[in-house]
C-alpha positions as CSV (number, residue, x, y, z in Angstrom):
1,X,-29.7,-41.0,11.2
2,X,-27.1,-38.5,10.2
3,X,-23.4,-39.1,10.8
4,X,-20.6,-36.7,11.1
5,X,-17.4,-37.0,9.0
6,X,-14.1,-35.3,9.7
7,X,-12.6,-34.9,6.3
8,X,-9.9,-32.9,4.7
9,X,-11.1,-31.3,1.5
10,X,-8.8,-31.5,-1.5
11,X,-10.8,-29.5,-4.0
12,X,-10.1,-29.3,-7.7
13,X,-9.1,-25.9,-8.9
14,X,-12.6,-25.0,-10.0
15,X,-14.1,-26.3,-6.7
16,X,-11.5,-24.2,-4.7
17,X,-12.4,-21.1,-6.7
18,X,-16.1,-21.7,-6.0
19,X,-15.5,-22.2,-2.3
20,X,-13.4,-19.0,-2.1
21,X,-15.9,-17.0,-4.1
22,X,-18.7,-18.2,-1.7
23,X,-16.7,-17.2,1.3
24,X,-16.0,-13.7,-0.1
25,X,-19.6,-13.2,-1.3
26,X,-21.0,-14.4,2.1
27,X,-18.7,-12.0,4.1
28,X,-19.6,-9.1,1.7
29,X,-23.2,-10.0,2.3
30,X,-22.6,-10.0,6.1
31,X,-21.2,-6.4,5.8
32,X,-24.2,-5.3,3.8
33,X,-26.6,-6.9,6.3
34,X,-24.7,-5.3,9.2
35,X,-24.9,-1.9,7.7
36,X,-28.7,-2.3,7.2
37,X,-29.1,-3.6,10.7
38,X,-27.0,-0.7,12.1
39,X,-28.8,2.0,10.1
40,X,-32.3,0.7,11.0
41,X,-31.3,-0.2,14.6
42,X,-32.5,-3.8,14.0
43,X,-30.6,-6.4,16.0
44,X,-33.2,-9.2,16.2
45,X,-32.4,-12.0,13.7
46,X,-36.1,-12.3,12.7
47,X,-36.4,-8.5,12.0
48,X,-33.0,-8.4,10.2
49,X,-34.1,-11.4,8.0
50,X,-37.3,-9.7,6.9
51,X,-35.5,-6.5,6.2
52,X,-32.6,-7.8,4.2
53,X,-33.2,-11.3,2.9
54,X,-34.5,-10.6,-0.6
55,X,-32.1,-7.8,-1.3
56,X,-29.1,-10.0,-0.3
57,X,-30.3,-12.9,-2.4
58,X,-30.7,-10.7,-5.5
59,X,-27.4,-8.8,-5.0
60,X,-25.0,-11.5,-3.9
61,X,-26.4,-14.6,-5.7
62,X,-26.0,-16.9,-2.7
63,X,-28.2,-19.8,-1.8
64,X,-31.1,-19.3,0.6
65,X,-29.3,-21.2,3.4
66,X,-26.1,-19.2,3.0
67,X,-28.1,-16.0,3.3
68,X,-30.0,-17.2,6.3
69,X,-26.7,-18.2,8.0
70,X,-25.2,-14.8,7.2
71,X,-28.2,-13.1,8.8
72,X,-27.7,-15.3,11.9
73,X,-23.9,-14.4,11.9
74,X,-24.7,-10.7,11.9
75,X,-27.4,-11.0,14.6
76,X,-25.0,-13.0,16.8
77,X,-22.2,-10.4,16.3
78,X,-24.5,-7.7,17.7
79,X,-25.4,-9.8,20.8
80,X,-22.0,-8.9,22.4
81,X,-22.7,-5.1,22.0
82,X,-24.4,-2.5,19.9
83,X,-22.1,0.4,20.4
84,X,-20.2,0.0,17.1
85,X,-21.1,-1.3,13.7
86,X,-19.8,-4.9,13.1
87,X,-17.6,-5.5,10.1
88,X,-16.6,-8.9,8.6
89,X,-13.2,-9.8,7.0
90,X,-13.4,-10.9,3.4
91,X,-12.0,-14.3,4.2
92,X,-13.7,-14.7,7.6
93,X,-15.1,-18.1,8.5
94,X,-18.6,-19.1,7.3
95,X,-20.7,-22.0,8.4
96,X,-21.1,-25.0,6.1
97,X,-23.8,-27.5,6.9
98,X,-25.5,-30.3,5.0
99,X,-27.8,-27.8,3.3
100,X,-24.8,-25.9,1.8
101,X,-21.9,-28.2,1.3
102,X,-22.8,-31.6,0.0
103,X,-20.3,-34.4,-0.2
104,X,-20.5,-37.4,-2.5
105,X,-17.5,-39.6,-2.4
106,X,-14.8,-37.4,-4.0
107,X,-17.2,-34.7,-5.2
108,X,-18.7,-31.8,-3.3
109,X,-21.1,-29.1,-4.2
110,X,-21.1,-25.6,-2.7
111,X,-23.9,-23.2,-1.8
112,X,-22.9,-20.5,-4.3
113,X,-25.7,-19.8,-6.8
114,X,-24.2,-18.8,-10.1
115,X,-26.3,-16.4,-12.1
116,X,-26.0,-16.8,-15.9
């Protein structure tokens, strides 16, 4: 059984930088996904996923779950209309779930995959 916690994150400086970088990378990825979807006139999440997933993973170095959620965010944005291309703010909200943000006592890990 999973529980839900309402917590206030007080990240260390390094953790805060990682969270901020993840948010910026994810929103940049959303813009790239949106451009691809718009250019190819693909608005179905499944089709967008197959068209963009590997390129986004390689380009933005985000975890698989973050990329999947970004694709879902773009597909949802086009559900309200397809007359204009959707763009995402650099610090726009992104979804964190148990597959992205892991909390262990006072430590948490974030879904940014750092390439060496």
